[in-house]
C-alpha positions as CSV (number, residue, x, y, z in Angstrom):
1,X,25.4,-4.6,10.0
2,X,27.6,-4.6,7.0
3,X,27.7,-5.8,3.4
4,X,29.5,-9.1,4.0
5,X,26.6,-11.5,4.2
6,X,26.6,-14.3,1.6
7,X,23.5,-15.3,-0.2
8,X,22.7,-18.1,2.3
9,X,23.2,-15.8,5.2
10,X,21.0,-13.1,3.6
11,X,18.3,-15.6,3.0
12,X,18.4,-16.9,6.6
13,X,18.4,-13.3,8.0
14,X,15.5,-12.2,5.8
15,X,13.5,-15.4,6.7
16,X,14.3,-14.9,10.4
17,X,13.0,-11.3,10.4
18,X,10.0,-12.2,8.2
19,X,9.0,-14.9,10.7
20,X,9.5,-12.5,13.6
21,X,7.4,-9.6,12.2
22,X,4.8,-11.2,10.0
23,X,2.6,-12.0,13.0
24,X,-0.8,-10.8,14.1
25,X,0.8,-8.5,16.7
26,X,2.2,-6.5,13.8
27,X,-1.4,-5.2,13.2
28,X,-1.6,-3.5,16.5
29,X,0.9,-0.7,15.6
30,X,0.4,-0.6,11.8
31,X,-2.1,1.2,9.6
32,X,-3.3,-2.2,8.3
33,X,-5.4,-2.3,11.4
34,X,-7.9,0.0,9.8
35,X,-9.1,-2.4,7.0
36,X,-9.0,-5.1,9.7
37,X,-11.9,-3.3,11.3
38,X,-14.1,-4.6,8.5
39,X,-15.3,-7.9,7.2
40,X,-17.0,-7.1,3.9
41,X,-14.5,-7.3,0.9
42,X,-15.4,-3.9,-0.6
43,X,-15.2,-2.2,2.8
44,X,-11.7,-3.7,3.3
45,X,-10.7,-2.6,-0.2
46,X,-11.8,1.0,0.2
47,X,-10.7,1.5,3.8
48,X,-7.4,-0.1,2.9
49,X,-6.9,2.2,-0.1
50,X,-7.7,5.4,1.8
51,X,-5.5,4.3,4.7
52,X,-2.6,3.4,2.5
53,X,-2.9,6.7,0.7
54,X,-2.2,8.7,3.9
55,X,0.4,6.2,5.2
56,X,3.3,8.6,5.7
57,X,4.4,10.3,8.8
58,X,3.9,8.9,12.4
59,X,2.0,5.7,12.4
60,X,-0.1,6.8,15.4
61,X,-1.2,9.8,13.4
62,X,-2.0,7.8,10.3
63,X,-4.1,5.4,12.3
64,X,-5.9,8.1,14.2
65,X,-6.8,10.1,11.0
66,X,-7.7,7.0,9.0
67,X,-10.1,5.9,11.7
68,X,-11.6,9.3,11.7
69,X,-12.1,9.2,8.0
70,X,-13.9,5.9,8.3
71,X,-16.2,7.4,11.0
72,X,-17.0,10.2,8.6
73,X,-18.0,7.5,6.2
74,X,-20.4,6.1,8.8
75,X,-18.0,3.1,9.2
76,X,-19.5,1.7,6.0
77,X,-17.1,2.9,3.3
78,X,-18.6,1.0,0.4
79,X,-22.2,2.0,1.2
80,X,-21.1,5.6,1.7
81,X,-19.2,5.6,-1.6
82,X,-22.0,4.2,-3.6
83,X,-24.8,6.1,-1.8
84,X,-23.6,9.6,-1.0
85,X,-25.2,12.8,-2.1
86,X,-23.0,15.8,-2.8
87,X,-24.3,17.5,0.3
88,X,-22.9,14.5,2.3
89,X,-19.4,15.4,1.3
90,X,-19.5,18.7,3.3
91,X,-18.6,16.7,6.4
92,X,-15.1,16.1,5.0
93,X,-14.3,19.8,4.7
94,X,-12.0,19.8,7.7
95,X,-10.7,16.3,7.3
96,X,-6.9,16.4,7.0
97,X,-3.8,14.3,7.3
98,X,-0.6,16.3,6.7
99,X,-1.0,17.6,3.1
100,X,-4.0,15.4,2.3
101,X,-7.2,17.4,3.0
102,X,-11.0,17.3,2.7
103,X,-10.9,18.4,-0.9
104,X,-8.7,15.4,-1.7
105,X,-10.8,13.0,0.2
106,X,-14.0,14.2,-1.5
107,X,-12.4,13.6,-4.8
108,X,-11.3,10.1,-3.7
109,X,-14.8,9.2,-2.8
110,X,-16.2,10.5,-6.2
111,X,-13.5,8.6,-8.1
112,X,-14.1,5.4,-6.1
113,X,-17.8,5.6,-7.0
114,X,-16.8,5.9,-10.6
115,X,-14.6,2.9,-10.4
116,X,-17.1,0.7,-8.6
117,X,-19.9,1.8,-11.0
118,X,-17.9,1.2,-14.2
119,X,-15.3,-1.3,-13.4
120,X,-16.8,-3.4,-10.6
121,X,-14.0,-3.0,-8.1
122,X,-10.5,-1.8,-7.5
123,X,-9.0,-5.2,-8.3
124,X,-10.3,-5.1,-11.8
125,X,-8.6,-1.8,-12.5
126,X,-5.2,-3.0,-11.3
127,X,-5.5,-6.4,-13.0
128,X,-6.8,-5.2,-16.4
129,X,-3.3,-5.1,-18.0
130,X,-0.5,-7.3,-19.3
131,X,1.7,-6.7,-16.3
132,X,1.3,-5.2,-12.8
133,X,3.4,-2.2,-13.9
134,X,0.9,-1.6,-16.6
135,X,-1.8,-2.1,-14.0
136,X,-0.3,0.6,-11.9
137,X,-0.3,2.9,-14.9
138,X,-3.9,1.9,-15.8
139,X,-5.0,2.6,-12.2
140,X,-3.6,6.1,-12.3
141,X,-5.3,6.9,-15.5
142,X,-8.7,5.5,-14.4
143,X,-8.5,7.2,-11.0
144,X,-8.2,10.6,-12.7
145,X,-10.6,10.1,-15.6
146,X,-13.2,12.2,-13.9
147,X,-12.7,16.0,-13.1
148,X,-10.2,16.4,-10.3
149,X,-8.5,19.1,-8.3
150,X,-4.9,19.7,-9.5
151,X,-3.6,19.4,-5.9
152,X,-4.9,15.8,-5.6
153,X,-2.6,14.3,-8.2
154,X,0.3,14.5,-5.7
155,X,-1.4,11.9,-3.5
156,X,-1.6,9.1,-6.1
157,X,1.7,7.7,-7.4
158,X,2.5,7.8,-11.1
159,X,5.0,5.1,-11.9
160,X,5.5,6.5,-15.4
161,X,7.1,9.5,-13.8
162,X,9.5,7.3,-11.8
163,X,7.7,7.3,-8.5
164,X,8.5,4.4,-6.1
165,X,4.7,4.1,-5.5
166,X,5.4,2.9,-1.9
167,X,1.9,3.4,-0.6
168,X,0.1,1.7,-3.6
169,X,2.6,-1.2,-3.5
170,X,1.9,-1.5,0.2
171,X,-1.8,-1.5,-0.5
172,X,-1.4,-4.2,-3.2
173,X,0.6,-6.3,-0.7
174,X,-2.3,-6.0,1.8
175,X,-4.9,-7.1,-0.8
176,X,-3.0,-9.8,-2.7
177,X,-0.7,-11.6,-0.3
178,X,-2.1,-14.5,1.7
179,X,0.3,-16.5,3.9
180,X,-2.1,-17.6,6.6
181,X,-0.6,-15.4,9.2
182,X,-3.5,-13.0,9.5
183,X,-1.8,-9.8,8.6
184,X,-2.2,-9.4,4.8
185,X,-5.7,-10.2,3.5
186,X,-5.2,-12.2,0.3
187,X,-8.5,-10.7,-0.9
188,X,-7.6,-10.6,-4.6
189,X,-6.8,-13.5,-6.8
190,X,-6.4,-11.8,-10.2
191,X,-2.9,-10.7,-9.3
192,X,-0.2,-13.2,-8.2
193,X,2.0,-12.4,-5.2
194,X,4.9,-13.2,-7.4
195,X,4.1,-10.1,-9.5
196,X,4.1,-7.6,-6.5
197,X,6.7,-4.9,-6.1
198,X,8.4,-4.1,-2.8
199,X,6.9,-1.1,-1.0
200,X,10.1,0.9,-0.8
201,X,10.4,3.6,1.9
202,X,13.2,5.2,4.0
203,X,13.2,2.3,6.4
204,X,13.3,-0.6,4.0
205,X,15.6,1.2,1.6
206,X,18.1,2.0,4.4
207,X,18.2,-1.6,5.5
208,X,18.4,-3.0,2.0
209,X,21.4,-0.8,1.3
210,X,23.1,-1.9,4.6
211,X,22.5,-5.5,3.5
212,X,24.0,-4.9,0.1
213,X,20.8,-5.9,-1.8
214,X,20.1,-2.4,-3.1
215,X,22.7,-0.2,-4.8
216,X,20.7,2.6,-6.1
217,X,20.8,5.7,-3.9
218,X,17.4,7.1,-4.8
219,X,14.1,5.6,-3.6
220,X,12.5,5.7,-7.0
221,X,10.9,3.2,-9.4
222,X,14.3,1.9,-10.6
223,X,15.3,1.1,-7.0
224,X,11.9,-0.7,-6.5
225,X,12.6,-2.9,-9.5
226,X,16.2,-3.5,-8.5
227,X,15.3,-4.6,-4.9
228,X,12.3,-6.6,-6.0
229,X,14.4,-8.5,-8.5
230,X,16.9,-9.4,-5.8
231,X,14.2,-10.5,-3.4
232,X,12.7,-12.7,-6.1
233,X,15.9,-14.8,-5.9
234,X,15.2,-15.6,-2.3
235,X,11.5,-16.3,-2.9
236,X,10.2,-16.1,-6.5
237,X,6.7,-17.0,-5.4
238,X,6.3,-14.4,-2.7
239,X,9.2,-11.9,-2.8
240,X,7.3,-9.0,-1.1
241,X,7.0,-11.0,2.1
242,X,10.4,-9.6,2.9
243,X,8.8,-6.2,3.3
244,X,8.1,-7.3,6.8
245,X,11.8,-8.1,7.4
246,X,13.2,-4.9,5.9
247,X,10.6,-2.6,7.4
248,X,10.5,-4.3,10.7
249,X,14.3,-4.2,11.1
250,X,14.3,-0.5,10.0
251,X,11.6,0.7,12.3
252,X,12.6,-1.3,15.3
253,X,16.4,-1.1,14.8
254,X,16.3,-4.9,15.2
255,X,19.7,-6.0,14.0
């Protein structure tokens, strides 16, 4: 693949790969299968957020560990978050996914209770701003407004520091997009799909550069904005649908 595709060819290529990968079978090998285990909105929100947080490394490992975390929460994440006693958190002492450990997960549960108790739900924290960028900033500040372990800050992206925020942007894609294909949930309605940012990772970034729609070499926030702006030209209403195309091609080497 090389950088010689014209706009029309790029559009057709992205649409072709979106239609190929944005199908229910995508769920079987993707971490999004974890929130798909649940039917209650707050269970989907919480399980999705925790799963997205640990979504780096091998997908099999992500899925296995996320499923285990849900089992530790009695497979009722919202009820657990709102009803736990401090002694209940001991069960997470040995929970781990790569550098994310039990101490991190215990704080996440405490912070989620603070959010649901004082803000209603996660959607309200992200949407209580003039723009989604400001919503990402607001979420980071709210998430760490209660006492936290220093080590845990590395696991939540801070876009003000230039982070690409891949995992949070992926989570927002899960919660906000609704295309009737049964993969993303379309659970939230206070954020428009047109506002979303591309979840930029090694796979999507590599393919975007091969296609000539991303020039910046670093996978940082500036690259996210650059790529999202280009994708908006192909679909201003739902630009992040092309995450399926870029990621799918990158993971499957499907050129």
